[in-house]
N, C-alpha and C positions, 0 to 999 in steps of 0.2 A: 411218539410227535416227530413230526416231520419237519426239516426247514429247506426250503428250495431256494436254491442260490439265480435270484431274476435278472441280476445283472453284475459283473464282475469286470474286471482288464484280460479276461481269458475267459472261455467258454467250450465246449467240447461239443459242437459243433458249428460249423460257419454260416449257417442260418441265424445266430443269434448274435444281434448287435452286444459289441464288448467298446471299451472306453475306460474312462476315471469315476470314481464311486462305486460303489456298493448299492444294492437292495436285496433283503433278502424276506422270502414268506411264512412265519410261523406258524403253522395247521394252514387252516382255510381263510382263515380270519383275520389276522395282525402282520400290518407291513413294516418292516421294518428297515426305512433310508429308500430312497427311490432314486438313486444313479446321481448322474449328469446330466441328462433330459428327458422327456417322455418321450419323444420318437421312440428310442433305443427302449424301453423298459416296455412298452406297449408291443415294440414287434416282438421282444422276447415272449410276456405274457401270453400273446396270441400264440407263438409257436410250442409255449409248454403247455398249451391249454387252460391256462389257470382262469377259471370264473371271476374275473375283480367284481362284480354284485355281489360274492360273501363278503368281502372285506368293509368290514366295522370299523378297524382301527388301526388308526395310521400312527408310527412313532418315525419321529425326530430326529436323529442323533444330537445333530451339531449344524446349528445354520451357516453353511458351505454350502453353492453351489454342486457341488458334486455330490449330495448327500437330501437334497433338495428339487434338484433339476426336473423330477417326474411328477413332483406334487401335485403342480396344477392340471395334469392331464386325469391323474388318478380321482381329483376332489370333482370335476368339468362333471355338472349335472346329477351330484349328488349333493343332498342336504341332510345325510345321515352317519359320517365317519365320523368317529372324534380322533382328532389329531394333538398327538402329543407332544409337548414344546418343552423347554425350559424358559423359566423367567427371562433371564439373561438372553436369550433370541430379538433381533432388531425387531422393531416399530411393524417395520414394512414387512416383514416376514408373519407378524402376528395379526394384522390388515387382510390381508391375502384371505388368509384363511377362513378370517372372521366375515368377508366381502359376497363368499360363496352359502354364508350360512351353516355352514357343517360350525361344529364344535370342537373348542380350542379349550386344554385343558395345561397349564404349566407346572409341571412335575416339581417342585422342591425338596423331594423327598423319597420315600421306596411308596410305589404305590402299583397294585394288583389291578394289573388290565384287565385280564378273564383269567380265571381259574389256571395258577401252576405257570402265569407268564406276569411276571415283573420289570417296572423301569425301579433305576436307582435313581432317579433324579437326576435335580441339577449337580455336575462336581465342578469344580473350578478346575482351568487349566490354564496352559498359558502358550499363545500363537503368536510369533512376530511382535515378541516384547510388549504383550497385552494380555486381558484375560479372555476366557474364549469359554462357556456355558458347552457343555457335554452331559448326557446322558447313556446308558447302556440298558440292554435287556438280561435278563436272569429267568430262565426257565427251568422250573423243578418237576422234572419227571422222575420216572420209577427209578431210574439211569442214575440221579443224582443232578447236581445244577449244571445246567452252562451256561454260559455270559457269550453274548454275541454284542461285537463292538462294533462302533461306524470307523473311526481313528485312534480313541485313544487320547487323546491330547492330554488329556490330565494326568497319564500314564498308568500302563494298564496293568501295573504291580498295586498301587493306590486305587483300582476298580476293581480288585479281586480282594484286598484286603478289606473292603468296604460292604463288599459280599460274604466275606466268612465272616465279618463283625455282625451281618445281620441273619445269617442261615447256620449258625455256629454248631448246630446237630445234623446237617447235612453235608454230604462228602462233593465234590468236584464230579464230573464226566468231562464235557469238553469247553474249550475255550476258543471261538474263530472270531473271525473281521480282523479290521484297522487294528494292529497295535503300534502306530508312528515311531515306527523305528530305523528309520531311514538312514539316518544321519547318524547312528551308534555305530561302536567299535564294537565286534565281534566279543569281545571279554565284556563289556555291556549286555549284549545278550546273551551268555552265557550263564551273567548271572541272574539274568532272570527266567531262563529256561528252570535253572538250579534253584528259583522261588512257585515254577510251574508245577516243581517233581515234589516239592515240600510239602504244597497244598493236595497233592494227590491227583493231579488232571491230568485223563489218562488219555484224552486226543487234544490236538492245538492245530489252530489253524490259522498263521499270519499271512495276510492277504493288503491286497490293497495297499495302504502307504506302510505297509510294513517293512518294504526294500526285501531287493534280492537277496542281498545278506543274512540277512535276521529267515526267510525263507529257506535257504540253504541249511543252514544254522539249524530249525527247526525241525525240517527233513531229515537230516543226519541222524540227530538225537531220538525224536520219534518213531522214526521206521513206518513202518506198516499204520504209526495211529496218527500220522501227519494227515490233517484236511488241508483239501487245495483249495475246496470253494470255488471252483468256477461257477460261470454263468451257466444253468442245465440239468448242475447238479444235487440229488435231495441227501441232505445228510440226516439221520437217523438219530437223536437224540433221545 
């Protein structure tokens, strides 16, 4: 299984747009998050020769602009896309999806989108003193479980615990995406890495909202198994 990084804050080539937010293409047909704006996402899909007509499922991790910015451009002119949101997303978000006649699914628990690709469904986290709904993607491949996160507002360890409980007999392989660790002290980051190691996670890639400190500590601990997740890269899971 391939995961292509369509958008992030850094890219492997100058012709790729970069900025705040992330977007991942899982296989050919499942898109996870859409970055900060459609113009940037469409530029990168063109440069990376991504066939947008193959996309059938769009998963949004949480209802923030840097993850939903390109959604309208992906849905434009289409009526055959399944959009997976959380029940706690805004009425405005849901109305925009429905207005284009694409199908909206509100995930409140684990669901299999296509064979081997699952959503955790809604997990409640905290953001600026209030609740926030978020979901992550889980891919079960020959190598084991890969967990891909948008921002992990509920906590990356909490997300991994839910995945472990859902798939108790499957080994972890990799975890990457936003870990939301920008305000965490290095000792907190090390404690999270200890959990990663206890779970047997072989490859890790904190990016986006994870913070420079987190990326540096994970890179030191994981060495050649650290995933940079730059726009234009392909991660094989």
